Z-matrix of the N, CA and C atoms (Angstrom, degrees):
N
C 1 1.458
C 2 1.521 1 111.44
N 3 1.284 2 114.82 1 -42.77
C 4 1.483 3 120.01 2 178.57
C 5 1.497 4 110.48 3 -64.07
N 6 1.385 5 116.80 4 -40.06
C 7 1.466 6 121.01 5 -179.05
C 8 1.527 7 110.04 6 -64.33
N 9 1.333 8 117.66 7 -39.54
C 10 1.468 9 120.77 8 179.64
C 11 1.517 10 110.39 9 -65.53
N 12 1.339 11 116.55 10 -39.72
C 13 1.461 12 120.78 11 178.72
C 14 1.508 13 111.81 12 -63.83
N 15 1.371 14 117.83 13 -43.41
C 16 1.470 15 121.66 14 178.52
C 17 1.520 16 111.35 15 -63.32
N 18 1.330 17 116.28 16 -38.30
C 19 1.465 18 120.42 17 -178.80
C 20 1.536 19 110.29 18 -66.94
N 21 1.367 20 116.43 19 -38.12
C 22 1.464 21 120.25 20 179.14
C 23 1.513 22 111.04 21 -66.50
N 24 1.331 23 116.24 22 -41.47
C 25 1.471 24 120.09 23 178.18
C 26 1.508 25 111.41 24 -63.36
N 27 1.356 26 116.91 25 -44.06
C 28 1.468 27 121.76 26 -179.66
C 29 1.526 28 110.57 27 -63.52
N 30 1.319 29 117.62 28 -40.78
C 31 1.468 30 121.23 29 179.52
C 32 1.519 31 110.44 30 -64.40
N 33 1.360 32 116.46 31 -41.86
C 34 1.460 33 119.67 32 179.12
C 35 1.516 34 111.67 33 -63.60
N 36 1.298 35 117.58 34 -37.31
C 37 1.477 36 121.50 35 179.26
C 38 1.519 37 111.11 36 -65.99
N 39 1.333 38 117.10 37 -45.76
C 40 1.469 39 121.07 38 -179.91
C 41 1.521 40 110.59 39 -62.99
N 42 1.359 41 117.79 40 -39.74
C 43 1.449 42 120.82 41 179.34
C 44 1.527 43 110.99 42 -64.26
N 45 1.316 44 116.52 43 -38.94
C 46 1.466 45 121.53 44 178.32
C 47 1.525 46 111.28 45 -63.14
N 48 1.367 47 117.45 46 -43.53
C 49 1.476 48 121.62 47 -179.84
C 50 1.521 49 110.15 48 -65.94
N 51 1.317 50 116.65 49 -41.98
C 52 1.456 51 119.69 50 -179.80
C 53 1.518 52 111.13 51 -64.36
N 54 1.321 53 118.00 52 -40.75
C 55 1.461 54 122.22 53 176.74
C 56 1.525 55 111.74 54 -62.72
N 57 1.318 56 117.51 55 -38.06
C 58 1.464 57 121.29 56 -179.57
C 59 1.523 58 111.89 57 -67.80
N 60 1.329 59 116.97 58 -31.23
C 61 1.460 60 120.50 59 -178.67
C 62 1.514 61 110.78 60 -79.96
N 63 1.352 62 116.85 61 -46.73
C 64 1.452 63 120.43 62 -173.65
C 65 1.515 64 112.35 63 -87.22
N 66 1.349 65 117.11 64 -38.90
C 67 1.457 66 120.56 65 -176.57
C 68 1.508 67 110.42 66 65.20
N 69 1.315 68 116.77 67 -156.82
C 70 1.460 69 122.05 68 179.82
C 71 1.511 70 109.69 69 -121.66
N 72 1.363 71 118.83 70 154.01
C 73 1.454 72 123.56 71 -179.47
C 74 1.520 73 108.77 72 -100.79
N 75 1.337 74 116.57 73 128.17
C 76 1.459 75 121.59 74 179.46
C 77 1.518 76 112.06 75 -106.88
N 78 1.366 77 116.84 76 -7.77
C 79 1.458 78 120.24 77 -177.41
C 80 1.504 79 112.86 78 95.45
N 81 1.338 80 119.55 79 -6.29
C 82 1.468 81 123.29 80 179.81
C 83 1.520 82 112.43 81 -110.64
N 84 1.295 83 117.55 82 3.24
C 85 1.463 84 119.43 83 -178.30
C 86 1.523 85 110.23 84 -76.10
N 87 1.337 86 118.43 85 147.26
C 88 1.457 87 123.82 86 173.15
C 89 1.517 88 108.81 87 -80.76
N 90 1.311 89 113.47 88 140.94
C 91 1.468 90 117.32 89 179.13
C 92 1.504 91 109.74 90 -69.07
N 93 1.280 92 117.87 91 129.97
C 94 1.460 93 122.64 92 -176.76
C 95 1.515 94 110.01 93 -83.30
N 96 1.319 95 115.50 94 141.28
C 97 1.465 96 121.69 95 176.33
C 98 1.512 97 107.65 96 -96.46
N 99 1.302 98 114.35 97 101.15
C 100 1.458 99 118.48 98 -177.39
C 101 1.523 100 110.66 99 -76.33
N 102 1.294 101 116.23 100 136.71
C 103 1.458 102 121.65 101 176.42
C 104 1.510 103 109.04 102 -95.68
N 105 1.326 104 113.85 103 134.75
C 106 1.449 105 117.43 104 177.62
C 107 1.521 106 109.73 105 -99.87
N 108 1.304 107 114.31 106 155.91
C 109 1.466 108 118.91 107 179.67
C 110 1.515 109 110.48 108 -64.78
N 111 1.344 110 116.86 109 140.21
C 112 1.454 111 120.98 110 179.38
C 113 1.524 112 110.16 111 -69.72
N 114 1.295 113 114.74 112 144.25
C 115 1.466 114 121.73 113 177.29
C 116 1.515 115 108.22 114 -123.17
N 117 1.314 116 118.17 115 164.58
C 118 1.471 117 119.67 116 178.81
C 119 1.511 118 112.84 117 -56.62
N 120 1.365 119 117.45 118 -25.97
C 121 1.458 120 119.36 119 -178.37
C 122 1.521 121 112.55 120 -72.33
N 123 1.371 122 117.84 121 -14.53
C 124 1.460 123 120.26 122 -176.01
C 125 1.523 124 112.17 123 -64.68
N 126 1.323 125 117.86 124 -26.45
C 127 1.459 126 121.81 125 -177.56
C 128 1.520 127 112.68 126 -96.03
N 129 1.310 128 117.65 127 8.21
C 130 1.459 129 121.41 128 -179.77
C 131 1.514 130 109.08 129 -92.39
N 132 1.338 131 116.40 130 126.44
C 133 1.462 132 121.78 131 176.81
C 134 1.517 133 108.55 132 -91.87
N 135 1.294 134 116.71 133 121.19
C 136 1.459 135 121.05 134 -177.92
C 137 1.522 136 108.98 135 -83.89
N 138 1.330 137 116.92 136 117.83
C 139 1.456 138 122.49 137 -179.46
C 140 1.521 139 109.76 138 -92.31
N 141 1.338 140 116.99 139 155.41
C 142 1.466 141 119.33 140 177.25
C 143 1.515 142 110.58 141 -61.68
N 144 1.308 143 116.26 142 142.60
C 145 1.457 144 120.29 143 178.80
C 146 1.513 145 110.60 144 -69.74
N 147 1.308 146 115.22 145 146.75
C 148 1.455 147 120.51 146 178.14
C 149 1.520 148 109.44 147 -72.02
N 150 1.343 149 113.06 148 155.09
C 151 1.470 150 121.20 149 176.36
C 152 1.519 151 112.88 150 61.91
N 153 1.334 152 116.51 151 19.78
C 154 1.458 153 120.07 152 175.52
C 155 1.517 154 107.76 153 -105.42
N 156 1.308 155 119.01 154 116.23
C 157 1.469 156 120.32 155 -177.28
C 158 1.509 157 111.37 156 -61.08
N 159 1.336 158 115.40 157 132.46
C 160 1.454 159 120.80 158 179.44
C 161 1.525 160 109.11 159 -90.02
N 162 1.302 161 115.49 160 146.44
C 163 1.451 162 120.89 161 179.32
C 164 1.512 163 108.40 162 -81.86
N 165 1.308 164 117.18 163 96.39
C 166 1.455 165 121.76 164 179.49
C 167 1.516 166 108.90 165 -123.67
N 168 1.312 167 113.71 166 155.01
C 169 1.447 168 118.69 167 178.86
C 170 1.522 169 109.75 168 -73.39
N 171 1.319 170 118.77 169 139.47
C 172 1.468 171 120.67 170 -179.60
C 173 1.519 172 111.32 171 -63.32
N 174 1.361 173 115.44 172 139.36
C 175 1.448 174 120.47 173 179.67
C 176 1.519 175 109.87 174 -75.24
N 177 1.300 176 114.24 175 144.99
C 178 1.457 177 119.16 176 178.48
C 179 1.528 178 109.74 177 -72.08
N 180 1.303 179 116.91 178 134.91
C 181 1.460 180 122.16 179 179.72
C 182 1.525 181 108.57 180 -90.26
N 183 1.333 182 114.60 181 121.88
C 184 1.460 183 120.15 182 -178.54
C 185 1.518 184 108.55 183 -107.89
N 186 1.304 185 117.20 184 121.89
C 187 1.458 186 121.84 185 178.18
C 188 1.524 187 109.12 186 -80.27
N 189 1.341 188 115.82 187 121.70
C 190 1.457 189 120.98 188 178.54
C 191 1.517 190 108.98 189 -90.42
N 192 1.322 191 118.08 190 118.81
C 193 1.467 192 119.32 191 -177.79
C 194 1.521 193 110.89 192 -68.14
N 195 1.314 194 115.36 193 149.10
C 196 1.459 195 120.28 194 178.15
C 197 1.514 196 108.74 195 -66.86
N 198 1.352 197 117.69 196 137.51
C 199 1.468 198 119.32 197 -178.79
C 200 1.525 199 111.42 198 -64.62
N 201 1.310 200 115.58 199 145.79
C 202 1.462 201 122.46 200 177.19
C 203 1.532 202 111.86 201 59.84
N 204 1.315 203 117.29 202 34.94
C 205 1.464 204 120.44 203 -174.50
C 206 1.532 205 111.60 204 -62.89
N 207 1.327 206 117.84 205 -37.75
C 208 1.463 207 120.30 206 179.66
C 209 1.524 208 111.02 207 -67.04
N 210 1.332 209 116.23 208 -44.07
C 211 1.456 210 119.74 209 179.74
C 212 1.525 211 111.24 210 -64.87
N 213 1.324 212 115.70 211 -37.51
C 214 1.467 213 119.67 212 -179.35
C 215 1.523 214 111.00 213 -62.96
N 216 1.315 215 116.79 214 -40.39
C 217 1.462 216 120.21 215 -179.51
C 218 1.524 217 110.97 216 -61.44
N 219 1.330 218 116.81 217 -39.26
C 220 1.469 219 120.66 218 179.27
C 221 1.529 220 110.41 219 -67.72
N 222 1.337 221 116.77 220 -45.86
C 223 1.463 222 120.46 221 -178.86
C 224 1.523 223 111.12 222 -64.49
N 225 1.330 224 116.75 223 -38.65
C 226 1.464 225 120.72 224 -177.26
C 227 1.520 226 112.97 225 -69.20
N 228 1.338 227 117.78 226 -15.04
C 229 1.454 228 120.01 227 173.63
C 230 1.525 229 110.77 228 -68.76
N 231 1.334 230 116.58 229 -28.87
C 232 1.459 231 121.20 230 178.52
C 233 1.522 232 112.02 231 -97.84
N 234 1.346 233 116.18 232 -33.40
C 235 1.464 234 121.40 233 179.87
C 236 1.527 235 106.86 234 -123.03
N 237 1.304 236 116.46 235 99.39
C 238 1.469 237 121.49 236 -170.36
C 239 1.523 238 113.13 237 -59.16
N 240 1.328 239 116.94 238 -42.66
C 241 1.463 240 120.27 239 -174.41
C 242 1.523 241 112.91 240 -95.91
N 243 1.317 242 117.22 241 20.88
C 244 1.466 243 120.23 242 -178.48
C 245 1.523 244 109.91 243 -72.41
N 246 1.329 245 116.00 244 130.15
C 247 1.471 246 123.18 245 173.07
C 248 1.516 247 108.51 246 -140.50
N 249 1.308 248 116.15 247 159.84
C 250 1.465 249 120.04 248 178.37
C 251 1.521 250 110.74 249 -63.71
N 252 1.336 251 116.77 250 -37.77
C 253 1.465 252 120.36 251 -178.58
C 254 1.529 253 110.67 252 -63.43
N 255 1.331 254 116.69 253 -44.27
C 256 1.467 255 119.71 254 179.44
C 257 1.521 256 111.73 255 -66.57
N 258 1.333 257 115.59 256 -39.18
C 259 1.458 258 117.92 257 179.27
C 260 1.523 259 111.18 258 -65.30
N 261 1.327 260 116.95 259 -41.22
C 262 1.465 261 120.12 260 179.16
C 263 1.532 262 110.87 261 -60.57
N 264 1.331 263 116.38 262 -41.02
C 265 1.455 264 119.74 263 178.68
C 266 1.529 265 110.53 264 -64.93
N 267 1.334 266 116.40 265 -43.93
C 268 1.458 267 120.06 266 177.60
C 269 1.517 268 112.47 267 -64.75
N 270 1.345 269 116.53 268 -37.27
C 271 1.468 270 120.28 269 179.01
C 272 1.521 271 110.96 270 -65.79
N 273 1.346 272 116.49 271 -37.77
C 274 1.468 273 120.09 272 177.12
C 275 1.530 274 111.13 273 -62.68
N 276 1.336 275 116.30 274 -42.41
C 277 1.467 276 120.03 275 177.96
C 278 1.523 277 110.91 276 -66.09
N 279 1.331 278 116.50 277 -39.86
C 280 1.460 279 120.53 278 179.24
C 281 1.522 280 110.90 279 -64.81
N 282 1.326 281 116.39 280 -39.57
C 283 1.469 282 120.47 281 178.57
C 284 1.528 283 110.88 282 -59.26
N 285 1.320 284 116.42 283 -47.86
C 286 1.463 285 120.37 284 179.25
C 287 1.527 286 111.34 285 -63.19
N 288 1.330 287 116.31 286 -42.13
C 289 1.462 288 120.44 287 -177.77
C 290 1.524 289 111.67 288 -65.23
N 291 1.333 290 116.90 289 -43.86
C 292 1.462 291 120.78 290 -179.28
C 293 1.523 292 110.97 291 -65.63
N 294 1.336 293 116.84 292 -45.54
C 295 1.468 294 120.64 293 -178.79
C 296 1.523 295 110.68 294 -62.78
N 297 1.333 296 117.70 295 -43.71
C 298 1.460 297 120.86 296 -179.97
C 299 1.527 298 111.20 297 -66.83
N 300 1.342 299 116.95 298 -40.53
C 301 1.466 300 120.18 299 178.48
C 302 1.523 301 110.79 300 -63.35
N 303 1.331 302 116.88 301 -39.46
C 304 1.462 303 120.56 302 177.39
C 305 1.527 304 110.85 303 -64.65
N 306 1.319 305 117.47 304 -44.94
C 307 1.468 306 120.70 305 -179.40
C 308 1.528 307 111.28 306 -63.22
N 309 1.323 308 116.45 307 -36.60
C 310 1.462 309 120.75 308 -178.81
C 311 1.522 310 112.79 309 -84.47
N 312 1.323 311 116.76 310 -7.47
C 313 1.463 312 120.58 311 -178.60
C 314 1.517 313 112.37 312 71.78
N 315 1.321 314 117.30 313 27.53
C 316 1.453 315 122.79 314 -177.17
C 317 1.534 316 109.51 315 -88.29
N 318 1.334 317 115.82 316 85.50
C 319 1.463 318 120.56 317 -176.39
C 320 1.528 319 111.92 318 -70.56
N 321 1.313 320 117.17 319 -29.51
C 322 1.467 321 119.35 320 178.57
C 323 1.535 322 110.76 321 -63.69
N 324 1.299 323 116.57 322 -40.52
C 325 1.455 324 120.65 323 177.53
C 326 1.518 325 110.65 324 -67.88
N 327 1.308 326 117.30 325 -38.88
C 328 1.459 327 121.22 326 179.61
C 329 1.520 328 111.51 327 -64.41
N 330 1.313 329 117.54 328 -33.95
C 331 1.460 330 121.08 329 179.55
C 332 1.529 331 111.64 330 -61.65
N 333 1.321 332 117.22 331 -26.87
C 334 1.457 333 122.28 332 -179.90
C 335 1.524 334 112.63 333 -81.99
N 336 1.319 335 116.05 334 -16.04
C 337 1.465 336 119.87 335 -170.76
C 338 1.519 337 114.38 336 -114.96
N 339 1.315 338 118.37 337 -23.78
C 340 1.463 339 120.15 338 -172.74
C 341 1.525 340 110.71 339 -124.97
N 342 1.345 341 114.32 340 159.87
C 343 1.455 342 120.96 341 177.83
C 344 1.516 343 111.52 342 -78.72
N 345 1.332 344 117.03 343 170.81
C 346 1.478 345 122.06 344 -175.30
C 347 1.526 346 114.49 345 -56.67
N 348 1.338 347 118.48 346 -44.99
C 349 1.465 348 120.53 347 -177.47
C 350 1.527 349 111.62 348 -65.63
N 351 1.319 350 116.92 349 -44.49
C 352 1.465 351 120.51 350 179.01
C 353 1.519 352 109.87 351 -66.23
N 354 1.341 353 117.01 352 -39.53
C 355 1.465 354 120.99 353 179.31
C 356 1.528 355 110.36 354 -61.19
N 357 1.306 356 116.66 355 -40.56
C 358 1.468 357 120.38 356 179.78
C 359 1.525 358 110.94 357 -61.48
N 360 1.320 359 117.14 358 -41.73
C 361 1.463 360 119.95 359 178.62
C 362 1.514 361 112.28 360 -66.68
N 363 1.328 362 117.63 361 -40.18
C 364 1.462 363 120.95 362 177.75
C 365 1.531 364 110.76 363 -64.64
N 366 1.325 365 116.46 364 -43.73
C 367 1.465 366 120.29 365 -178.88
C 368 1.527 367 111.29 366 -61.78
N 369 1.320 368 116.72 367 -39.14
C 370 1.461 369 120.66 368 179.25
C 371 1.526 370 110.98 369 -63.93
N 372 1.304 371 117.32 370 -42.87
C 373 1.472 372 120.72 371 179.35
C 374 1.527 373 111.06 372 -68.14
N 375 1.323 374 116.82 373 -36.95
C 376 1.465 375 119.94 374 179.25
C 377 1.522 376 110.98 375 -67.48
N 378 1.323 377 117.41 376 -41.04
C 379 1.470 378 121.12 377 178.70
C 380 1.522 379 111.00 378 -62.46
N 381 1.349 380 116.53 379 -41.84
C 382 1.465 381 120.12 380 179.69
C 383 1.530 382 110.45 381 -64.25
N 384 1.315 383 116.96 382 -39.04
C 385 1.467 384 121.05 383 179.03
C 386 1.528 385 111.13 384 -68.56
N 387 1.316 386 115.43 385 -40.23
C 388 1.467 387 119.66 386 179.67
C 389 1.524 388 110.73 387 -65.63
N 390 1.321 389 115.56 388 -38.01
C 391 1.456 390 120.34 389 179.34
C 392 1.526 391 111.21 390 -62.03
N 393 1.303 392 117.26 391 -35.82
C 394 1.460 393 122.05 392 178.49
C 395 1.532 394 111.53 393 -83.73
N 396 1.324 395 116.45 394 -0.74
C 397 1.462 396 122.72 395 -178.18
C 398 1.538 397 111.28 396 55.35
N 399 1.320 398 113.21 397 44.93
C 400 1.460 399 119.81 398 179.24
C 401 1.536 400 109.74 399 -108.24
N 402 1.300 401 114.54 400 152.57
C 403 1.464 402 121.66 401 178.85
C 404 1.535 403 108.48 402 -122.26
N 405 1.311 404 114.67 403 135.71
C 406 1.471 405 119.62 404 179.51
C 407 1.519 406 109.76 405 -110.38
N 408 1.311 407 115.55 406 132.94
C 409 1.458 408 121.93 407 173.97
C 410 1.527 409 109.01 408 -116.90
N 411 1.321 410 116.23 409 131.04
C 412 1.468 411 121.10 410 178.77
C 413 1.521 412 108.47 411 -128.87
N 414 1.316 413 115.33 412 120.74
C 415 1.460 414 121.75 413 177.23
C 416 1.527 415 107.99 414 -111.89
N 417 1.343 416 116.13 415 109.24
C 418 1.462 417 121.25 416 -179.08
C 419 1.521 418 108.46 417 -91.14
N 420 1.310 419 116.90 418 119.73
C 421 1.460 420 120.99 419 -179.01
C 422 1.530 421 111.72 420 -88.18
N 423 1.313 422 116.95 421 -56.99
C 424 1.456 423 121.12 422 -177.58
C 425 1.522 424 109.44 423 -136.84
N 426 1.337 425 115.09 424 148.89
C 427 1.461 426 121.15 425 177.86
C 428 1.520 427 109.12 426 -134.30
N 429 1.318 428 116.22 427 126.18
C 430 1.458 429 121.60 428 174.69
C 431 1.521 430 108.33 429 -108.59
N 432 1.331 431 116.58 430 130.77
C 433 1.460 432 122.27 431 -173.99
C 434 1.525 433 110.06 432 -114.23
N 435 1.321 434 115.84 433 133.86
C 436 1.464 435 120.95 434 176.66
C 437 1.523 436 109.33 435 -140.13
N 438 1.325 437 116.25 436 123.14
C 439 1.461 438 121.00 437 176.87
C 440 1.526 439 108.71 438 -81.08
N 441 1.322 440 116.14 439 119.80
C 442 1.457 441 120.45 440 -176.96
C 443 1.524 442 112.92 441 -94.90
N 444 1.342 443 116.67 442 -32.87
C 445 1.461 444 117.98 443 -176.41
C 446 1.526 445 109.91 444 -159.42
N 447 1.330 446 115.28 445 149.57
C 448 1.461 447 122.31 446 172.44
C 449 1.518 448 107.23 447 -129.70
N 450 1.333 449 115.42 448 122.64
C 451 1.457 450 120.56 449 -176.38
C 452 1.529 451 109.35 450 -124.01
N 453 1.315 452 116.15 451 134.12
C 454 1.462 453 121.75 452 179.80
C 455 1.516 454 109.70 453 -118.70
N 456 1.335 455 116.05 454 126.71
C 457 1.458 456 122.34 455 174.80
C 458 1.520 457 107.42 456 -127.06
N 459 1.342 458 114.47 457 103.96
C 460 1.465 459 120.90 458 -172.92
C 461 1.526 460 108.56 459 56.63
N 462 1.337 461 117.93 460 -118.31
C 463 1.469 462 119.84 461 -177.92
C 464 1.528 463 112.78 462 -95.90
N 465 1.342 464 116.83 463 0.29
C 466 1.473 465 121.01 464 -177.23
C 467 1.522 466 109.42 465 -94.56
N 468 1.325 467 115.03 466 125.49
C 469 1.469 468 121.28 467 178.16
C 470 1.519 469 109.58 468 -109.35
N 471 1.331 470 115.37 469 133.58
C 472 1.466 471 121.61 470 175.71
C 473 1.531 472 108.35 471 -120.76
N 474 1.318 473 115.59 472 132.39
C 475 1.465 474 120.51 473 177.54
C 476 1.522 475 108.30 474 -123.31
N 477 1.325 476 115.63 475 120.02
C 478 1.465 477 121.48 476 179.30
C 479 1.524 478 109.07 477 -92.70
N 480 1.332 479 116.16 478 124.25
C 481 1.454 480 122.06 479 -175.40
C 482 1.525 481 110.07 480 -122.26
N 483 1.313 482 115.34 481 136.80
C 484 1.465 483 121.69 482 176.49
C 485 1.533 484 107.93 483 -104.43
N 486 1.336 485 115.75 484 121.47
C 487 1.455 486 121.82 485 178.16
C 488 1.533 487 109.41 486 -107.86
N 489 1.305 488 115.46 487 127.08
C 490 1.466 489 121.31 488 172.60
C 491 1.523 490 106.57 489 -117.07
N 492 1.332 491 115.79 490 116.33
C 493 1.466 492 119.49 491 -172.66
C 494 1.524 493 111.07 492 -133.84
N 495 1.316 494 114.44 493 153.23
C 496 1.468 495 122.28 494 172.96
C 497 1.526 496 107.67 495 -105.25
N 498 1.327 497 115.52 496 120.87
C 499 1.466 498 120.04 497 -174.27
C 500 1.528 499 111.25 498 -133.30
N 501 1.322 500 114.55 499 148.85
C 502 1.463 501 121.38 500 169.12
C 503 1.520 502 106.35 501 -111.04
N 504 1.321 503 116.60 502 109.83
C 505 1.467 504 121.97 503 -176.81
C 506 1.523 505 108.49 504 -112.93
N 507 1.315 506 115.72 505 123.33
C 508 1.467 507 120.76 506 178.27
C 509 1.522 508 109.71 507 -129.89
N 510 1.318 509 115.77 508 150.24
C 511 1.465 510 122.19 509 176.88
C 512 1.525 511 108.60 510 -121.06
N 513 1.319 512 115.80 511 131.21
C 514 1.460 513 121.44 512 -178.36
C 515 1.527 514 109.64 513 -114.54
N 516 1.338 515 117.03 514 146.80
C 517 1.463 516 121.26 515 175.62
C 518 1.529 517 109.64 516 -85.04
N 519 1.314 518 116.39 517 -176.35
C 520 1.467 519 119.76 518 -176.52
C 521 1.522 520 112.33 519 -66.77
N 522 1.319 521 117.01 520 -17.66
C 523 1.462 522 120.72 521 177.60
C 524 1.525 523 111.57 522 -87.72
N 525 1.334 524 117.28 523 -1.93
C 526 1.456 525 120.84 524 -179.96
C 527 1.511 526 113.82 525 84.11
N 528 1.326 527 116.64 526 13.29
C 529 1.459 528 121.07 527 -179.96
C 530 1.536 529 109.82 528 -91.56
N 531 1.320 530 115.92 529 139.39
C 532 1.468 531 120.27 530 179.40
C 533 1.529 532 109.02 531 -74.58
N 534 1.302 533 115.47 532 120.84
C 535 1.469 534 119.65 533 -179.74
C 536 1.531 535 112.02 534 -110.66
N 537 1.305 536 116.41 535 -7.39
C 538 1.464 537 120.18 536 177.91
C 539 1.527 538 108.33 537 -138.64
N 540 1.345 539 115.91 538 129.96
C 541 1.464 540 122.75 539 -176.85
C 542 1.533 541 109.78 540 61.83
N 543 1.319 542 114.52 541 56.55
C 544 1.472 543 120.31 542 -177.65
C 545 1.528 544 112.37 543 -62.10
N 546 1.319 545 117.64 544 -28.30
C 547 1.466 546 120.70 545 179.13
C 548 1.528 547 112.82 546 -85.32
N 549 1.331 548 116.20 547 -0.38
C 550 1.463 549 123.08 548 178.69
C 551 1.535 550 111.42 549 51.69
N 552 1.312 551 113.91 550 52.84
C 553 1.457 552 120.50 551 179.23
C 554 1.523 553 110.48 552 -78.40
N 555 1.315 554 115.53 553 149.32
C 556 1.466 555 121.36 554 176.57
C 557 1.517 556 109.50 555 -86.75
N 558 1.314 557 116.29 556 128.70
C 559 1.457 558 121.53 557 -179.69
C 560 1.521 559 110.76 558 -113.63
N 561 1.314 560 115.77 559 144.51
C 562 1.461 561 121.60 560 176.04
C 563 1.529 562 107.85 561 -89.09
N 564 1.336 563 115.88 562 120.84
C 565 1.457 564 122.54 563 -179.20
C 566 1.525 565 109.70 564 -110.79
N 567 1.317 566 116.71 565 138.45
C 568 1.457 567 122.25 566 175.81
C 569 1.527 568 108.25 567 -125.47
N 570 1.319 569 116.40 568 119.30
C 571 1.459 570 122.14 569 -178.24
C 572 1.520 571 109.91 570 -129.57
N 573 1.314 572 115.45 571 148.11
C 574 1.464 573 121.69 572 174.06
C 575 1.522 574 107.54 573 -120.00
N 576 1.329 575 114.80 574 117.75
C 577 1.448 576 120.75 575 -178.56
C 578 1.527 577 109.28 576 -117.38
N 579 1.338 578 114.62 577 144.41
C 580 1.460 579 120.80 578 177.06
C 581 1.522 580 109.28 579 -112.71
N 582 1.336 581 114.74 580 124.16
C 583 1.459 582 121.21 581 178.33
C 584 1.531 583 109.45 582 -104.70
N 585 1.340 584 115.45 583 144.85
C 586 1.458 585 120.85 584 -175.44
C 587 1.521 586 111.10 585 -129.75
N 588 1.336 587 114.94 586 144.93
C 589 1.459 588 120.28 587 175.13
C 590 1.518 589 110.00 588 -151.43
N 591 1.344 590 115.17 589 136.78
C 592 1.458 591 120.89 590 172.07
C 593 1.522 592 107.36 591 -85.67
N 594 1.312 593 116.93 592 114.00
C 595 1.460 594 121.45 593 -174.93
C 596 1.523 595 112.72 594 -68.50
N 597 1.320 596 117.67 595 -15.12
C 598 1.460 597 120.42 596 177.76
C 599 1.528 598 112.02 597 -81.42
N 600 1.327 599 116.22 598 -15.61
C 601 1.457 600 120.26 599 -179.63
C 602 1.520 601 110.51 600 -92.15
N 603 1.332 602 115.39 601 143.63
C 604 1.452 603 120.38 602 178.06
C 605 1.525 604 109.61 603 -75.05
N 606 1.303 605 116.40 604 161.83
C 607 1.459 606 120.67 605 -179.18
C 608 1.518 607 111.22 606 107.28
N 609 1.307 608 114.94 607 163.76
C 610 1.463 609 120.93 608 -176.28
C 611 1.525 610 113.05 609 -113.94
N 612 1.323 611 117.44 610 4.99
C 613 1.465 612 120.43 611 -175.14
C 614 1.524 613 110.76 612 -78.53
N 615 1.333 614 115.12 613 127.87
C 616 1.451 615 122.64 614 171.62
C 617 1.528 616 107.32 615 -106.26
N 618 1.308 617 118.01 616 121.89
C 619 1.458 618 122.26 617 -178.19
C 620 1.528 619 110.69 618 -86.40
N 621 1.317 620 115.02 619 142.79
C 622 1.462 621 121.13 620 173.95
C 623 1.518 622 108.49 621 -80.22
N 624 1.338 623 117.58 622 116.97
C 625 1.464 624 120.41 623 -174.94
C 626 1.523 625 113.03 624 -113.46
N 627 1.336 626 117.92 625 -9.70
C 628 1.459 627 119.66 626 179.63
C 629 1.508 628 110.33 627 -156.35
N 630 1.335 629 116.00 628 139.06
C 631 1.471 630 120.72 629 178.23
C 632 1.518 631 109.49 630 -128.99
N 633 1.308 632 114.65 631 146.88
C 634 1.467 633 121.62 632 177.09
C 635 1.526 634 108.82 633 -146.18
N 636 1.316 635 116.22 634 127.42
C 637 1.452 636 120.65 635 179.30
C 638 1.518 637 109.58 636 -101.53
N 639 1.341 638 116.19 637 125.24
C 640 1.462 639 121.42 638 -179.87
C 641 1.513 640 112.58 639 -99.05
N 642 1.325 641 116.67 640 -24.03
C 643 1.475 642 120.09 641 -179.87
C 644 1.518 643 109.55 642 -162.39
């Protein structure tokens, strides 16, 4: 009997506490934002998974016009298969040919490749070297070609080319002894050459009409 009485009292107490916590709902109560206990995972920043494509807007594709497009159209009217790539390859070959002809003192070859003013300067340097009985050797290892400008004046086309080359240049005396660059070091050379062609004339030869050494 005593146990039943204690159980009834305990039940009444628990019911009273539960009523005090929950109360009754009238329909006008604000919804409570319950806070949960923090866990170790609360401080973990979730990063995007790898190899999962992100939803991004497609980038606009911008067409980059070919450089010197207007000049190319004019030149191609006279030279159908003219392209910058072909000209660069030809300019690289011309650079090697002119430099080797100058080193060897081959003025006949230079006459085929360069204009009158440039030829005059080469001939003067060759005569001075011959007078000293000196021999020049030039070994061109690599040549990088970059077209800097294309200029058209009526039917005359000028193309300015920048050559960056690695060369071993040595000078020998009449006894065959190296008197310049005895260690045969490779030097980086930077030259700007201007090639010229009259588009009204047949043929594919572009003459070297101006030279400038930058390094």
